N, C-alpha and C positions, 0 to 999 in steps of 0.2 A: 519565444523559441528561436534559436539562431539557425540560419541557413547552413546545412551541413557542407554544402559544396564550397562555401566561402569561409568556413571556420578554419583559421590558420593552424590551430592545434590538430584538428582532425586531418587536415591535409598533410601535415608533417608526419603524423603517425602512419597514414596511408602510404606516403612516399617511402618511409623507412621500412615498412613491412614489405613493400614491393622490391626495394633494394635488397633486403635480406633473402627474399625468395629467388631473386635473380642471381645473387652470389652463390646460393646453394645449388641452383641449376648449373651454373658455370663450373662449380667444383665437381659435380657429378659427371658432367661431360668430359672434363679434363681427366678424371679418373678412368673413364671408359676408353678414351683414345690414347692413354699413356702407352708408349711403346713397350715398356716392361710388362704392363698388364695384358696388352694384346698378345705378346709373345707367351706369357704364362698361360693364358686361355688356350692358345694354339697348342702348346705343349701338353696341356691337360687333355685336350680333345684328341691329340695324337696318341697319348698313352691309353685312353679309353678305347679308341679304335684298334690299337695294337692288341690290347687285352681281349677284345672281342674276336679278332682274327685268330689269336692264339687259342682261345677256347674252341672256336670252330674247327681249327686244324687238329687240336687235341682230341676232339670228338670223332674226327675222321680217322685218326691213327689209333689202331687197337693197341692196348697195353698188354705186354706179355705177363703171364701169371707169376713169373719169378721176380718181377718188380724192377729188374735192371735193364730190360730191353735187350737182353743178350739172346743169342741163338740157342734154341733147344732142339736137340736131335729128334725127340719124339713128337714135336709139334708139326702137324701137317701143313700149317700155314707158313712155316719157315722154309719150305722147299723153294727151289729156284723159281722166281717169278712171284712168290707170295709176298704179302705185305707185312707178315709177322716179324721180319727181321729189322724193320725200320725203327730206329731209336727216336722216340718222341722229342728228346732234347735236341737232336740234330734238326728235326723239322722246325721246332720252335726257334732255333738259332737262325735257320734260313729265313723264316718269316720275319724275325726281328731285323735281320740284315736288309731284307726287301723293304720293310717299313722305313728303316733309317735312310736308305738310298732315295726312296720316294720323297721323304720329308726334305732331304737335302735338295733335290731337284726342284720341288715346289718353292722352297725358301729362296733359292737362287733366282728363279724366274720372277718371283714377286719383288725381289730386291732390285732387279734390273729395270723394272717399270718405273 
């Protein structure tokens, strides 16, 4: 029975297997740190967070029963100081603008480092 540690064929197979594993690990690391992939993950995370903020704001803003967010004379919540006259689309546009500005500020700060 041959000594496995000194068998050249077994040693070559072991080296080749290790080399393939190392190449696969390097490819995975390169994929993770690729600027395109990092940016894509950041954009997806930002979209998810913006969607959550939009849902939260949408839950806080009451929807009018006429579906258009327009003023109704017989709605007591539409009186001066009431929240019923707020158009949810305007609120969502404001939230979207705030998220975009925040993303731009964060991106510029990271770029300067």
